[in-house]
Each structure stands twice: as C-alpha cells, then as structure tokens.
Biopython code that builds the backbone (N, CA, C, O; Angstrom):
import numpy as np
from Bio.PDB.StructureBuilder import StructureBuilder

atoms = [
    (1, "UNK", "N", (8.398, 86.007, 134.527)),
    (1, "UNK", "CA", (9.057, 87.314, 134.544)),
    (1, "UNK", "C", (8.052, 88.401, 134.422)),
    (1, "UNK", "O", (7.005, 88.242, 133.795)),
    (2, "UNK", "N", (8.376, 89.511, 135.025)),
    (2, "UNK", "CA", (7.512, 90.690, 134.958)),
    (2, "UNK", "C", (8.427, 91.882, 134.662)),
    (2, "UNK", "O", (9.527, 92.009, 135.198)),
    (3, "UNK", "N", (7.916, 92.746, 133.782)),
    (3, "UNK", "CA", (8.758, 93.948, 133.472)),
    (3, "UNK", "C", (8.282, 95.110, 134.322)),
    (3, "UNK", "O", (7.186, 95.104, 134.882)),
    (4, "UNK", "N", (9.163, 96.120, 134.397)),
    (4, "UNK", "CA", (8.805, 97.297, 135.162)),
    (4, "UNK", "C", (7.594, 97.983, 134.509)),
    (4, "UNK", "O", (6.754, 98.539, 135.217)),
    (5, "UNK", "N", (7.497, 97.954, 133.236)),
    (5, "UNK", "CA", (6.364, 98.571, 132.525)),
    (5, "UNK", "C", (5.047, 97.829, 132.895)),
    (5, "UNK", "O", (4.013, 98.462, 133.109)),
    (6, "UNK", "N", (5.108, 96.488, 132.965)),
    (6, "UNK", "CA", (3.936, 95.733, 133.309)),
    (6, "UNK", "C", (3.520, 96.065, 134.773)),
    (6, "UNK", "O", (2.334, 96.199, 135.073)),
    (7, "UNK", "N", (4.483, 96.186, 135.631)),
    (7, "UNK", "CA", (4.220, 96.531, 137.033)),
    (7, "UNK", "C", (3.508, 97.924, 137.138)),
    (7, "UNK", "O", (2.505, 98.073, 137.837)),
    (8, "UNK", "N", (4.055, 98.901, 136.436)),
    (8, "UNK", "CA", (3.447, 100.201, 136.483)),
    (8, "UNK", "C", (2.004, 100.222, 135.885)),
    (8, "UNK", "O", (1.088, 100.878, 136.380)),
    (9, "UNK", "N", (1.895, 99.451, 134.786)),
    (9, "UNK", "CA", (0.543, 99.341, 134.126)),
    (9, "UNK", "C", (-0.432, 98.663, 135.027)),
    (9, "UNK", "O", (-1.590, 99.073, 135.104)),
    (10, "UNK", "N", (-0.001, 97.625, 135.719)),
    (10, "UNK", "CA", (-0.895, 96.885, 136.665)),
    (10, "UNK", "C", (-1.332, 97.805, 137.734)),
    (10, "UNK", "O", (-2.516, 97.835, 138.071)),
    (11, "UNK", "N", (-0.407, 98.585, 138.307)),
    (11, "UNK", "CA", (-0.815, 99.546, 139.327)),
    (11, "UNK", "C", (-1.795, 100.553, 138.803)),
    (11, "UNK", "O", (-2.745, 100.915, 139.497)),
    (12, "UNK", "N", (-1.576, 101.030, 137.549)),
    (12, "UNK", "CA", (-2.488, 101.962, 136.917)),
    (12, "UNK", "C", (-3.827, 101.361, 136.702)),
    (12, "UNK", "O", (-4.824, 102.036, 136.956)),
    (13, "UNK", "N", (-3.936, 100.127, 136.249)),
    (13, "UNK", "CA", (-5.205, 99.483, 136.085)),
    (13, "UNK", "C", (-6.025, 99.369, 137.423)),
    (13, "UNK", "O", (-7.250, 99.482, 137.467)),
    (14, "UNK", "N", (-5.245, 99.142, 138.470)),
    (14, "UNK", "CA", (-5.889, 99.008, 139.804)),
    (14, "UNK", "C", (-6.145, 100.289, 140.481)),
    (14, "UNK", "O", (-6.835, 100.325, 141.500)),
    (15, "UNK", "N", (-5.594, 101.394, 139.935)),
    (15, "UNK", "CA", (-5.752, 102.710, 140.563)),
    (15, "UNK", "C", (-5.025, 102.805, 141.877)),
    (15, "UNK", "O", (-5.478, 103.459, 142.816)),
    (16, "UNK", "N", (-3.880, 102.135, 141.929)),
    (16, "UNK", "CA", (-3.113, 102.098, 143.180)),
    (16, "UNK", "C", (-1.861, 102.929, 143.073)),
    (16, "UNK", "O", (-1.266, 103.060, 142.003)),
    (17, "UNK", "N", (-1.461, 103.503, 144.232)),
    (17, "UNK", "CA", (-0.134, 104.150, 144.253)),
    (17, "UNK", "C", (0.853, 103.126, 144.780)),
    (17, "UNK", "O", (0.472, 102.012, 145.142)),
    (18, "UNK", "N", (2.126, 103.505, 144.823)),
    (18, "UNK", "CA", (3.176, 102.572, 145.286)),
    (18, "UNK", "C", (2.963, 102.206, 146.743)),
    (18, "UNK", "O", (3.224, 101.061, 147.115)),
    (19, "UNK", "N", (2.525, 103.077, 147.546)),
    (19, "UNK", "CA", (2.296, 102.829, 148.916)),
    (19, "UNK", "C", (1.226, 101.738, 149.134)),
    (19, "UNK", "O", (1.400, 100.839, 149.957)),
    (20, "UNK", "N", (0.129, 101.838, 148.385)),
    (20, "UNK", "CA", (-0.972, 100.869, 148.468)),
    (20, "UNK", "C", (-0.473, 99.479, 147.991)),
    (20, "UNK", "O", (-0.800, 98.460, 148.598)),
    (21, "UNK", "N", (0.316, 99.453, 146.906)),
    (21, "UNK", "CA", (0.828, 98.165, 146.433)),
    (21, "UNK", "C", (1.804, 97.553, 147.435)),
    (21, "UNK", "O", (1.812, 96.337, 147.628)),
    (22, "UNK", "N", (2.609, 98.369, 148.060)),
    (22, "UNK", "CA", (3.532, 97.889, 149.080)),
    (22, "UNK", "C", (2.761, 97.235, 150.235)),
    (22, "UNK", "O", (3.133, 96.164, 150.717)),
    (23, "UNK", "N", (1.692, 97.893, 150.664)),
    (23, "UNK", "CA", (0.909, 97.315, 151.800)),
    (23, "UNK", "C", (0.238, 96.027, 151.349)),
    (23, "UNK", "O", (0.237, 95.047, 152.094)),
    (24, "UNK", "N", (-0.347, 96.003, 150.121)),
    (24, "UNK", "CA", (-1.021, 94.818, 149.643)),
    (24, "UNK", "C", (-0.087, 93.650, 149.519)),
    (24, "UNK", "O", (-0.491, 92.521, 149.797)),
    (25, "UNK", "N", (1.174, 93.869, 149.104)),
    (25, "UNK", "CA", (2.078, 92.785, 148.836)),
    (25, "UNK", "C", (2.982, 92.464, 150.055)),
    (25, "UNK", "O", (3.677, 91.448, 150.054)),
    (26, "UNK", "N", (2.971, 93.309, 151.066)),
    (26, "UNK", "CA", (3.794, 93.065, 152.235)),
    (26, "UNK", "C", (5.242, 93.465, 151.983)),
    (26, "UNK", "O", (6.152, 93.018, 152.681)),
    (27, "UNK", "N", (5.445, 94.322, 150.964)),
    (27, "UNK", "CA", (6.808, 94.813, 150.702)),
    (27, "UNK", "C", (6.911, 96.242, 151.120)),
    (27, "UNK", "O", (5.915, 96.874, 151.471)),
    (28, "UNK", "N", (8.105, 96.753, 151.085)),
    (28, "UNK", "CA", (8.314, 98.146, 151.453)),
    (28, "UNK", "C", (8.161, 99.041, 150.229)),
    (28, "UNK", "O", (8.331, 98.590, 149.096)),
    (29, "UNK", "N", (7.833, 100.340, 150.469)),
    (29, "UNK", "CA", (7.709, 101.269, 149.365)),
    (29, "UNK", "C", (9.026, 101.363, 148.593)),
    (29, "UNK", "O", (8.996, 101.381, 147.362)),
    (30, "UNK", "N", (10.197, 101.425, 149.274)),
    (30, "UNK", "CA", (11.450, 101.543, 148.477)),
    (30, "UNK", "C", (11.654, 100.305, 147.589)),
    (30, "UNK", "O", (12.238, 100.413, 146.511)),
    (31, "UNK", "N", (11.184, 99.145, 148.027)),
    (31, "UNK", "CA", (11.276, 97.913, 147.195)),
    (31, "UNK", "C", (10.468, 98.049, 145.961)),
    (31, "UNK", "O", (10.936, 97.715, 144.873)),
    (32, "UNK", "N", (9.216, 98.549, 146.097)),
    (32, "UNK", "CA", (8.341, 98.776, 144.962)),
    (32, "UNK", "C", (8.978, 99.778, 143.985)),
    (32, "UNK", "O", (8.962, 99.603, 142.767)),
    (33, "UNK", "N", (9.547, 100.852, 144.597)),
    (33, "UNK", "CA", (10.184, 101.906, 143.783)),
    (33, "UNK", "C", (11.350, 101.320, 142.990)),
    (33, "UNK", "O", (11.516, 101.606, 141.805)),
    (34, "UNK", "N", (12.151, 100.500, 143.659)),
    (34, "UNK", "CA", (13.341, 99.894, 142.979)),
    (34, "UNK", "C", (12.891, 98.984, 141.834)),
    (34, "UNK", "O", (13.499, 98.970, 140.764)),
    (35, "UNK", "N", (11.797, 98.212, 142.082)),
    (35, "UNK", "CA", (11.267, 97.293, 141.071)),
    (35, "UNK", "C", (10.777, 98.091, 139.849)),
    (35, "UNK", "O", (11.035, 97.717, 138.705)),
    (36, "UNK", "N", (10.077, 99.177, 140.116)),
    (36, "UNK", "CA", (9.504, 99.975, 139.002)),
    (36, "UNK", "C", (10.577, 100.774, 138.275)),
    (36, "UNK", "O", (10.365, 101.210, 137.143)),
    (37, "UNK", "N", (11.727, 100.969, 138.915)),
    (37, "UNK", "CA", (12.821, 101.726, 138.277)),
    (37, "UNK", "C", (13.700, 100.834, 137.405)),
    (37, "UNK", "O", (14.584, 101.325, 136.704)),
    (38, "UNK", "N", (13.458, 99.522, 137.447)),
    (38, "UNK", "CA", (14.226, 98.658, 136.618)),
    (38, "UNK", "C", (14.070, 99.010, 135.142)),
    (38, "UNK", "O", (12.998, 99.463, 134.743)),
    (39, "UNK", "N", (15.097, 98.819, 134.319)),
    (39, "UNK", "CA", (14.996, 99.200, 132.933)),
    (39, "UNK", "C", (14.125, 98.262, 132.131)),
    (39, "UNK", "O", (13.405, 98.719, 131.242)),
    (40, "UNK", "N", (14.158, 96.976, 132.404)),
    (40, "UNK", "CA", (13.330, 96.027, 131.725)),
    (40, "UNK", "C", (12.677, 95.069, 132.692)),
    (40, "UNK", "O", (11.647, 95.383, 133.288)),
    (41, "UNK", "N", (13.277, 93.890, 132.852)),
    (41, "UNK", "CA", (12.733, 92.879, 133.803)),
    (41, "UNK", "C", (12.901, 93.358, 135.219)),
    (41, "UNK", "O", (13.967, 93.856, 135.581)),
    (42, "UNK", "N", (11.880, 93.219, 136.025)),
    (42, "UNK", "CA", (11.910, 93.644, 137.424)),
    (42, "UNK", "C", (12.995, 92.769, 138.140)),
    (42, "UNK", "O", (13.036, 91.545, 138.017)),
    (43, "UNK", "N", (13.834, 93.470, 138.869)),
    (43, "UNK", "CA", (14.862, 92.762, 139.650)),
    (43, "UNK", "C", (14.501, 92.806, 141.131)),
    (43, "UNK", "O", (13.985, 93.796, 141.651)),
    (44, "UNK", "N", (14.787, 91.723, 141.760)),
    (44, "UNK", "CA", (14.497, 91.586, 143.178)),
    (44, "UNK", "C", (14.713, 90.192, 143.586)),
    (44, "UNK", "O", (14.952, 89.317, 142.753)),
    (45, "UNK", "N", (14.633, 89.956, 144.888)),
    (45, "UNK", "CA", (14.799, 88.549, 145.370)),
    (45, "UNK", "C", (13.529, 87.801, 145.074)),
    (45, "UNK", "O", (12.453, 88.386, 144.952)),
    (46, "UNK", "N", (13.666, 86.519, 144.962)),
    (46, "UNK", "CA", (12.568, 85.634, 144.539)),
    (46, "UNK", "C", (11.333, 85.808, 145.493)),
    (46, "UNK", "O", (10.200, 85.909, 145.022)),
    (47, "UNK", "N", (11.559, 85.838, 146.761)),
    (47, "UNK", "CA", (10.459, 85.962, 147.698)),
    (47, "UNK", "C", (9.648, 87.229, 147.509)),
    (47, "UNK", "O", (8.421, 87.223, 147.609)),
    (48, "UNK", "N", (10.369, 88.339, 147.227)),
    (48, "UNK", "CA", (9.680, 89.641, 146.961)),
    (48, "UNK", "C", (8.848, 89.570, 145.667)),
    (48, "UNK", "O", (7.705, 90.025, 145.616)),
    (49, "UNK", "N", (9.467, 88.980, 144.617)),
    (49, "UNK", "CA", (8.746, 88.875, 143.359)),
    (49, "UNK", "C", (7.549, 87.992, 143.471)),
    (49, "UNK", "O", (6.531, 88.284, 142.844)),
    (50, "UNK", "N", (7.601, 86.936, 144.224)),
    (50, "UNK", "CA", (6.485, 86.017, 144.448)),
    (50, "UNK", "C", (5.369, 86.756, 145.219)),
    (50, "UNK", "O", (4.195, 86.660, 144.861)),
    (51, "UNK", "N", (5.747, 87.489, 146.272)),
    (51, "UNK", "CA", (4.763, 88.259, 147.026)),
    (51, "UNK", "C", (4.041, 89.303, 146.113)),
    (51, "UNK", "O", (2.833, 89.511, 146.229)),
    (52, "UNK", "N", (4.797, 89.926, 145.236)),
    (52, "UNK", "CA", (4.291, 90.917, 144.335)),
    (52, "UNK", "C", (3.281, 90.277, 143.342)),
    (52, "UNK", "O", (2.177, 90.783, 143.143)),
    (53, "UNK", "N", (3.699, 89.166, 142.740)),
    (53, "UNK", "CA", (2.809, 88.490, 141.756)),
    (53, "UNK", "C", (1.514, 88.002, 142.446)),
    (53, "UNK", "O", (0.418, 88.155, 141.907)),
    (54, "UNK", "N", (1.662, 87.430, 143.615)),
    (54, "UNK", "CA", (0.507, 86.926, 144.354)),
    (54, "UNK", "C", (-0.477, 88.008, 144.631)),
    (54, "UNK", "O", (-1.682, 87.847, 144.438)),
    (55, "UNK", "N", (0.072, 89.174, 145.110)),
    (55, "UNK", "CA", (-0.744, 90.319, 145.455)),
    (55, "UNK", "C", (-1.476, 90.828, 144.232)),
    (55, "UNK", "O", (-2.676, 91.094, 144.301)),
    (56, "UNK", "N", (-0.765, 90.973, 143.088)),
    (56, "UNK", "CA", (-1.405, 91.470, 141.896)),
    (56, "UNK", "C", (-2.443, 90.504, 141.342)),
    (56, "UNK", "O", (-3.495, 90.916, 140.853)),
    (57, "UNK", "N", (-2.133, 89.217, 141.427)),
    (57, "UNK", "CA", (-3.122, 88.199, 140.980)),
    (57, "UNK", "C", (-4.374, 88.248, 141.837)),
    (57, "UNK", "O", (-5.488, 88.135, 141.325)),
    (58, "UNK", "N", (-4.192, 88.418, 143.147)),
    (58, "UNK", "CA", (-5.320, 88.490, 144.052)),
    (58, "UNK", "C", (-6.182, 89.729, 143.777)),
    (58, "UNK", "O", (-7.392, 89.723, 144.006)),
    (59, "UNK", "N", (-5.539, 90.782, 143.286)),
    (59, "UNK", "CA", (-6.291, 92.032, 142.978)),
    (59, "UNK", "C", (-6.897, 91.990, 141.624)),
    (59, "UNK", "O", (-7.563, 92.952, 141.241)),
    (60, "UNK", "N", (-6.714, 90.918, 140.849)),
    (60, "UNK", "CA", (-7.325, 90.811, 139.560)),
    (60, "UNK", "C", (-6.451, 91.018, 138.387)),
    (60, "UNK", "O", (-6.961, 91.092, 137.270)),
    (61, "UNK", "N", (-5.155, 91.119, 138.556)),
    (61, "UNK", "CA", (-4.195, 91.370, 137.471)),
    (61, "UNK", "C", (-3.704, 90.003, 136.940)),
    (61, "UNK", "O", (-3.316, 89.124, 137.709)),
    (62, "UNK", "N", (-3.735, 89.865, 135.654)),
    (62, "UNK", "CA", (-3.118, 88.657, 135.009)),
    (62, "UNK", "C", (-1.941, 89.144, 134.152)),
    (62, "UNK", "O", (-2.097, 89.912, 133.202)),
    (63, "UNK", "N", (-0.756, 88.655, 134.541)),
    (63, "UNK", "CA", (0.420, 89.009, 133.806)),
    (63, "UNK", "C", (0.510, 88.151, 132.541)),
    (63, "UNK", "O", (0.469, 86.923, 132.610)),
    (64, "UNK", "N", (0.631, 88.796, 131.414)),
    (64, "UNK", "CA", (0.685, 88.073, 130.119)),
    (64, "UNK", "C", (2.111, 88.153, 129.603)),
    (64, "UNK", "O", (2.621, 89.241, 129.336)),
    (65, "UNK", "N", (2.758, 86.991, 129.461)),
    (65, "UNK", "CA", (4.079, 86.982, 128.907)),
    (65, "UNK", "C", (4.034, 87.289, 127.430)),
    (65, "UNK", "O", (2.995, 87.117, 126.793)),
    (66, "UNK", "N", (5.142, 87.741, 126.874)),
    (66, "UNK", "CA", (5.252, 88.038, 125.460)),
    (66, "UNK", "C", (4.840, 86.805, 124.662)),
    (66, "UNK", "O", (5.337, 85.704, 124.897)),
    (67, "UNK", "N", (3.928, 87.004, 123.717)),
    (67, "UNK", "CA", (3.460, 85.933, 122.830)),
    (67, "UNK", "C", (2.441, 84.971, 123.480)),
    (67, "UNK", "O", (1.927, 84.061, 122.829)),
    (68, "UNK", "N", (2.173, 85.192, 124.740)),
    (68, "UNK", "CA", (1.189, 84.281, 125.397)),
    (68, "UNK", "C", (-0.260, 84.783, 125.253)),
    (68, "UNK", "O", (-0.514, 85.973, 125.065)),
    (69, "UNK", "N", (-1.144, 83.877, 125.343)),
    (69, "UNK", "CA", (-2.590, 84.126, 125.273)),
    (69, "UNK", "C", (-3.135, 84.350, 126.670)),
    (69, "UNK", "O", (-2.712, 83.670, 127.605)),
    (70, "UNK", "N", (-4.041, 85.261, 126.836)),
    (70, "UNK", "CA", (-4.684, 85.487, 128.156)),
    (70, "UNK", "C", (-5.536, 84.233, 128.489)),
    (70, "UNK", "O", (-6.218, 83.681, 127.626)),
    (71, "UNK", "N", (-5.473, 83.823, 129.714)),
    (71, "UNK", "CA", (-6.212, 82.644, 130.160)),
    (71, "UNK", "C", (-7.610, 82.978, 130.566)),
    (71, "UNK", "O", (-8.494, 82.128, 130.459)),
    (72, "UNK", "N", (-7.862, 84.210, 131.040)),
    (72, "UNK", "CA", (-9.179, 84.524, 131.562)),
    (72, "UNK", "C", (-10.061, 85.277, 130.553)),
    (72, "UNK", "O", (-11.274, 85.357, 130.747)),
    (73, "UNK", "N", (-9.504, 85.801, 129.538)),
    (73, "UNK", "CA", (-10.312, 86.526, 128.579)),
    (73, "UNK", "C", (-10.808, 87.877, 129.009)),
    (73, "UNK", "O", (-11.661, 88.463, 128.341)),
    (74, "UNK", "N", (-10.292, 88.393, 130.118)),
    (74, "UNK", "CA", (-10.694, 89.681, 130.571)),
    (74, "UNK", "C", (-9.966, 90.788, 129.804)),
    (74, "UNK", "O", (-9.193, 90.537, 128.880)),
    (75, "UNK", "N", (-10.250, 92.034, 130.232)),
    (75, "UNK", "CA", (-9.598, 93.160, 129.579)),
    (75, "UNK", "C", (-8.162, 93.192, 129.966)),
    (75, "UNK", "O", (-7.807, 92.671, 131.023)),
    (76, "UNK", "N", (-7.321, 93.771, 129.170)),
    (76, "UNK", "CA", (-5.914, 93.857, 129.458)),
    (76, "UNK", "C", (-5.197, 94.814, 128.571)),
    (76, "UNK", "O", (-5.787, 95.433, 127.685)),
    (77, "UNK", "N", (-3.882, 94.938, 128.819)),
    (77, "UNK", "CA", (-3.069, 95.781, 128.006)),
    (77, "UNK", "C", (-1.869, 94.985, 127.529)),
    (77, "UNK", "O", (-1.263, 94.217, 128.276)),
    (78, "UNK", "N", (-1.557, 95.186, 126.302)),
    (78, "UNK", "CA", (-0.337, 94.469, 125.735)),
    (78, "UNK", "C", (0.359, 95.439, 124.894)),
    (78, "UNK", "O", (-0.270, 96.118, 124.082)),
    (79, "UNK", "N", (1.687, 95.546, 125.051)),
    (79, "UNK", "CA", (2.511, 96.426, 124.249)),
    (79, "UNK", "C", (2.979, 95.662, 123.038)),
    (79, "UNK", "O", (3.588, 94.600, 123.169)),
    (80, "UNK", "N", (2.701, 96.192, 121.841)),
    (80, "UNK", "CA", (3.192, 95.552, 120.622)),
    (80, "UNK", "C", (4.717, 95.595, 120.553)),
    (80, "UNK", "O", (5.335, 96.479, 121.145)),
    (81, "UNK", "N", (5.317, 94.673, 119.853)),
    (81, "UNK", "CA", (6.759, 94.673, 119.648)),
    (81, "UNK", "C", (7.127, 96.045, 118.985)),
    (81, "UNK", "O", (6.329, 96.632, 118.256)),
    (82, "UNK", "N", (8.339, 96.511, 119.267)),
    (82, "UNK", "CA", (8.770, 97.806, 118.798)),
    (82, "UNK", "C", (8.566, 97.995, 117.303)),
    (82, "UNK", "O", (8.097, 99.051, 116.878)),
    (83, "UNK", "N", (8.914, 96.980, 116.483)),
    (83, "UNK", "CA", (8.810, 97.064, 115.057)),
    (83, "UNK", "C", (7.345, 97.182, 114.562)),
    (83, "UNK", "O", (7.122, 97.674, 113.457)),
    (84, "UNK", "N", (6.368, 96.750, 115.343)),
    (84, "UNK", "CA", (5.005, 96.803, 114.971)),
    (84, "UNK", "C", (4.243, 98.010, 115.462)),
    (84, "UNK", "O", (3.057, 98.151, 115.166)),
    (85, "UNK", "N", (4.898, 98.890, 116.209)),
    (85, "UNK", "CA", (4.258, 100.106, 116.703)),
    (85, "UNK", "C", (4.167, 101.121, 115.566)),
    (85, "UNK", "O", (5.014, 101.177, 114.674)),
    (86, "UNK", "N", (3.155, 101.881, 115.635)),
    (86, "UNK", "CA", (2.956, 102.953, 114.636)),
    (86, "UNK", "C", (2.890, 104.247, 115.347)),
    (86, "UNK", "O", (2.642, 104.298, 116.552)),
    (87, "UNK", "N", (3.120, 105.356, 114.579)),
    (87, "UNK", "CA", (3.051, 106.639, 115.124)),
    (87, "UNK", "C", (1.574, 106.977, 115.412)),
    (87, "UNK", "O", (0.686, 106.535, 114.684)),
    (88, "UNK", "N", (1.315, 107.762, 116.475)),
    (88, "UNK", "CA", (-0.095, 108.114, 116.695)),
    (88, "UNK", "C", (-0.629, 108.984, 115.581)),
    (88, "UNK", "O", (0.093, 109.801, 115.009)),
    (89, "UNK", "N", (-1.860, 108.807, 115.289)),
    (89, "UNK", "CA", (-2.547, 109.628, 114.274)),
    (89, "UNK", "C", (-2.583, 111.054, 114.693)),
    (89, "UNK", "O", (-2.731, 111.332, 115.883)),
    (90, "UNK", "N", (-2.450, 112.016, 113.743)),
    (90, "UNK", "CA", (-2.502, 113.386, 114.126)),
    (90, "UNK", "C", (-3.916, 113.743, 114.553)),
    (90, "UNK", "O", (-4.885, 113.143, 114.088)),
    (91, "UNK", "N", (-4.022, 114.688, 115.408)),
    (91, "UNK", "CA", (-5.290, 115.127, 115.925)),
    (91, "UNK", "C", (-6.050, 115.886, 114.864)),
    (91, "UNK", "O", (-5.580, 116.919, 114.388)),
    (92, "UNK", "N", (-7.223, 115.393, 114.483)),
    (92, "UNK", "CA", (-7.978, 116.008, 113.435)),
    (92, "UNK", "C", (-9.283, 116.559, 113.929)),
    (92, "UNK", "O", (-10.227, 116.727, 113.157)),
    (93, "UNK", "N", (-9.348, 116.843, 115.214)),
    (93, "UNK", "CA", (-10.585, 117.411, 115.787)),
    (93, "UNK", "C", (-10.785, 118.816, 115.224)),
    (93, "UNK", "O", (-9.812, 119.532, 114.989)),
    (94, "UNK", "N", (-12.029, 119.214, 115.009)),
    (94, "UNK", "CA", (-12.308, 120.578, 114.591)),
    (94, "UNK", "C", (-11.729, 121.571, 115.529)),
    (94, "UNK", "O", (-11.799, 121.382, 116.743)),
    (95, "UNK", "N", (-11.158, 122.625, 115.020)),
    (95, "UNK", "CA", (-10.583, 123.673, 115.816)),
    (95, "UNK", "C", (-9.108, 123.419, 116.124)),
    (95, "UNK", "O", (-8.439, 124.299, 116.666)),
    (96, "UNK", "N", (-8.590, 122.245, 115.795)),
    (96, "UNK", "CA", (-7.213, 121.980, 116.014)),
    (96, "UNK", "C", (-6.405, 122.521, 114.877)),
    (96, "UNK", "O", (-6.745, 122.276, 113.719)),
    (97, "UNK", "N", (-5.369, 123.233, 115.146)),
    (97, "UNK", "CA", (-4.545, 123.863, 114.096)),
    (97, "UNK", "C", (-3.987, 122.827, 113.099)),
    (97, "UNK", "O", (-3.729, 123.152, 111.940)),
    (98, "UNK", "N", (-3.812, 121.624, 113.547)),
    (98, "UNK", "CA", (-3.179, 120.569, 112.690)),
    (98, "UNK", "C", (-4.241, 119.881, 111.872)),
    (98, "UNK", "O", (-3.902, 119.083, 110.999)),
    (99, "UNK", "N", (-5.479, 120.141, 112.103)),
    (99, "UNK", "CA", (-6.538, 119.378, 111.352)),
    (99, "UNK", "C", (-6.626, 119.853, 109.904)),
    (99, "UNK", "O", (-6.519, 121.046, 109.620)),
    (100, "UNK", "N", (-6.820, 118.922, 109.014)),
    (100, "UNK", "CA", (-6.955, 119.252, 107.565)),
    (100, "UNK", "C", (-8.209, 120.010, 107.366)),
    (100, "UNK", "O", (-9.205, 119.728, 108.033)),
    (101, "UNK", "N", (-8.216, 120.964, 106.480)),
    (101, "UNK", "CA", (-9.420, 121.705, 106.128)),
    (101, "UNK", "C", (-9.845, 122.739, 107.131)),
    (101, "UNK", "O", (-10.893, 123.365, 106.971)),
    (102, "UNK", "N", (-9.055, 122.930, 108.161)),
    (102, "UNK", "CA", (-9.405, 123.899, 109.216)),
    (102, "UNK", "C", (-8.211, 124.828, 109.484)),
    (102, "UNK", "O", (-8.006, 125.344, 110.582)),
    (103, "UNK", "N", (-7.471, 124.996, 108.445)),
    (103, "UNK", "CA", (-6.263, 125.856, 108.560)),
    (103, "UNK", "C", (-6.642, 127.309, 108.509)),
    (103, "UNK", "O", (-7.580, 127.673, 107.799)),
    (104, "UNK", "N", (-5.967, 128.128, 109.218)),
    (104, "UNK", "CA", (-6.238, 129.588, 109.226)),
    (104, "UNK", "C", (-5.890, 130.143, 107.835)),
    (104, "UNK", "O", (-4.851, 129.808, 107.266)),
    (105, "UNK", "N", (-6.741, 130.961, 107.321)),
    (105, "UNK", "CA", (-6.497, 131.555, 106.007)),
    (105, "UNK", "C", (-6.143, 133.034, 106.205)),
    (105, "UNK", "O", (-6.739, 133.726, 107.031)),
    (106, "UNK", "N", (-5.189, 133.484, 105.450)),
    (106, "UNK", "CA", (-4.786, 134.904, 105.548)),
    (106, "UNK", "C", (-5.063, 135.628, 104.275)),
    (106, "UNK", "O", (-4.790, 136.824, 104.173)),
]
sb = StructureBuilder()
sb.init_structure("model")
sb.init_model(0)
sb.init_chain("A")
sb.init_seg("    ")
for serial, (resi, resn, name, xyz) in enumerate(atoms, 1):
    if name == "N":
        sb.init_residue(resn, " ", resi, " ")
    sb.init_atom(name, np.array(xyz, "f"), 0.0, 1.0, " ", f" {name:<3s}", serial, name[0])
structure = sb.get_structure()
C-alpha cells in the first residue's frame, strides 16, 4: 500500500512534478492527480498502482510501510504516528520577535 502523502513525498525527493511522474510511469496526469488527492491510501486500479511503484522504485524511491525497516539503508522520510508528533520548536534566532532575551523594551 502507498499513501497519497508518500506519493507526494516521493515526487518531492525526486524533484519531479506530476507531469514528469506521469511520463515516467506511463500514466496520465489526471491519474496521478487523483492518486495524490486521495485522503489516505492511494486508490486506483492494480495495474496503475503497479506501474507507479515500479517507476518510483526505478527512480530510487523505496516505499517503507508503517513499522517496517528500510532494506537499503539509504536516506528517507518517515512520518511519526500522530500521538508521537511534537509541536515545532519556537524560532529562537536572534532578531526574531519570539526569541527569548531579544524582546523589545519600552
């Protein structure tokens, strides 16, 4: 299974737009758009999904299922489960109004 978020992330890692992925996989641009618009798991016919996975694998993308270990040891992206996500740290760069110790004094 592949999620829409994985598909968009894979394209991002490859620096491809939807048109380029469509050409690489032999699918139409509207098919890629429908797949990426899925709410969770990409929906499509089996042949289209197989073409997509083969094209991404050939381009160097390894799809990692939830809880699975990467087989190649290369770089990748994994989204933590919702309960394990944390809020982003506040920006503490000098000059930032939100940074501690750098507040405007009146």
